[in-house]
GUVEX-881605 format. One record per residue (C-alpha): residue number from 1; residue in three letters; z, x, y. Coordinates in nm, 3 decimals. Layout:
! residues N
<dofi><resi>NUM</resi><resn>ala</resn><z>Z</z><x>X</x><y>Y</y></dofi>
...
***
This chain:
! residues 52
<dofi><resi>1</resi><resn>unk</resn><z>0.000</z><x>0.000</x><y>0.000</y></dofi>
<dofi><resi>2</resi><resn>unk</resn><z>-0.091</z><x>0.133</x><y>0.344</y></dofi>
<dofi><resi>3</resi><resn>unk</resn><z>0.184</z><x>0.212</x><y>0.590</y></dofi>
<dofi><resi>4</resi><resn>unk</resn><z>0.208</z><x>-0.015</x><y>0.895</y></dofi>
<dofi><resi>5</resi><resn>unk</resn><z>0.178</z><x>0.168</x><y>1.226</y></dofi>
<dofi><resi>6</resi><resn>unk</resn><z>0.288</z><x>0.002</x><y>1.550</y></dofi>
<dofi><resi>7</resi><resn>unk</resn><z>0.053</z><x>0.065</x><y>1.840</y></dofi>
<dofi><resi>8</resi><resn>unk</resn><z>0.177</z><x>0.031</x><y>2.196</y></dofi>
<dofi><resi>9</resi><resn>unk</resn><z>-0.044</z><x>-0.063</x><y>2.488</y></dofi>
<dofi><resi>10</resi><resn>unk</resn><z>0.087</z><x>0.043</x><y>2.829</y></dofi>
<dofi><resi>11</resi><resn>unk</resn><z>0.056</z><x>-0.238</x><y>3.083</y></dofi>
<dofi><resi>12</resi><resn>unk</resn><z>0.160</z><x>-0.287</x><y>3.442</y></dofi>
<dofi><resi>13</resi><resn>unk</resn><z>0.330</z><x>-0.595</x><y>3.586</y></dofi>
<dofi><resi>14</resi><resn>unk</resn><z>0.008</z><x>-0.782</x><y>3.668</y></dofi>
<dofi><resi>15</resi><resn>unk</resn><z>-0.136</z><x>-0.737</x><y>3.320</y></dofi>
<dofi><resi>16</resi><resn>unk</resn><z>0.200</z><x>-0.827</x><y>3.163</y></dofi>
<dofi><resi>17</resi><resn>unk</resn><z>0.199</z><x>-1.156</x><y>3.358</y></dofi>
<dofi><resi>18</resi><resn>unk</resn><z>-0.148</z><x>-1.235</x><y>3.218</y></dofi>
<dofi><resi>19</resi><resn>unk</resn><z>-0.028</z><x>-1.157</x><y>2.865</y></dofi>
<dofi><resi>20</resi><resn>unk</resn><z>0.277</z><x>-1.379</x><y>2.912</y></dofi>
<dofi><resi>21</resi><resn>unk</resn><z>0.047</z><x>-1.660</x><y>3.033</y></dofi>
<dofi><resi>22</resi><resn>unk</resn><z>-0.116</z><x>-1.657</x><y>2.686</y></dofi>
<dofi><resi>23</resi><resn>unk</resn><z>0.221</z><x>-1.705</x><y>2.519</y></dofi>
<dofi><resi>24</resi><resn>unk</resn><z>0.220</z><x>-1.335</x><y>2.422</y></dofi>
<dofi><resi>25</resi><resn>unk</resn><z>-0.076</z><x>-1.401</x><y>2.190</y></dofi>
<dofi><resi>26</resi><resn>unk</resn><z>-0.364</z><x>-1.216</x><y>2.358</y></dofi>
<dofi><resi>27</resi><resn>unk</resn><z>-0.454</z><x>-0.938</x><y>2.595</y></dofi>
<dofi><resi>28</resi><resn>unk</resn><z>-0.664</z><x>-1.029</x><y>2.898</y></dofi>
<dofi><resi>29</resi><resn>unk</resn><z>-1.009</z><x>-0.873</x><y>2.940</y></dofi>
<dofi><resi>30</resi><resn>unk</resn><z>-0.996</z><x>-0.512</x><y>3.050</y></dofi>
<dofi><resi>31</resi><resn>unk</resn><z>-1.019</z><x>-0.439</x><y>3.419</y></dofi>
<dofi><resi>32</resi><resn>unk</resn><z>-1.321</z><x>-0.243</x><y>3.551</y></dofi>
<dofi><resi>33</resi><resn>unk</resn><z>-1.103</z><x>0.069</x><y>3.581</y></dofi>
<dofi><resi>34</resi><resn>unk</resn><z>-1.001</z><x>0.032</x><y>3.213</y></dofi>
<dofi><resi>35</resi><resn>unk</resn><z>-1.318</z><x>0.135</x><y>3.027</y></dofi>
<dofi><resi>36</resi><resn>unk</resn><z>-1.146</z><x>0.169</x><y>2.690</y></dofi>
<dofi><resi>37</resi><resn>unk</resn><z>-0.863</z><x>0.014</x><y>2.493</y></dofi>
<dofi><resi>38</resi><resn>unk</resn><z>-0.594</z><x>0.281</x><y>2.498</y></dofi>
<dofi><resi>39</resi><resn>unk</resn><z>-0.315</z><x>0.219</x><y>2.248</y></dofi>
<dofi><resi>40</resi><resn>unk</resn><z>-0.056</z><x>0.488</x><y>2.187</y></dofi>
<dofi><resi>41</resi><resn>unk</resn><z>0.173</z><x>0.548</x><y>1.891</y></dofi>
<dofi><resi>42</resi><resn>unk</resn><z>0.509</z><x>0.586</x><y>2.064</y></dofi>
<dofi><resi>43</resi><resn>unk</resn><z>0.696</z><x>0.349</x><y>2.289</y></dofi>
<dofi><resi>44</resi><resn>unk</resn><z>0.824</z><x>0.633</x><y>2.509</y></dofi>
<dofi><resi>45</resi><resn>unk</resn><z>0.469</z><x>0.752</x><y>2.585</y></dofi>
<dofi><resi>46</resi><resn>unk</resn><z>0.355</z><x>0.394</x><y>2.658</y></dofi>
<dofi><resi>47</resi><resn>unk</resn><z>0.646</z><x>0.352</x><y>2.903</y></dofi>
<dofi><resi>48</resi><resn>unk</resn><z>0.559</z><x>0.681</x><y>3.075</y></dofi>
<dofi><resi>49</resi><resn>unk</resn><z>0.192</z><x>0.584</x><y>3.114</y></dofi>
<dofi><resi>50</resi><resn>unk</resn><z>0.277</z><x>0.237</x><y>3.246</y></dofi>
<dofi><resi>51</resi><resn>unk</resn><z>0.537</z><x>0.376</x><y>3.485</y></dofi>
<dofi><resi>52</resi><resn>unk</resn><z>0.326</z><x>0.664</x><y>3.618</y></dofi>
***
């Protein structure tokens, strides 16, 4: 059986509000300045990216 890996997606407050509006079920379309989906494998790194 394959191991489950949690991926974190750093988001700012505006994107988080859009996610919450979906009932935490979907990500909104990427913004023009977000050319790729950028998940990371650690929560700490996701927090750093979102904060910085």
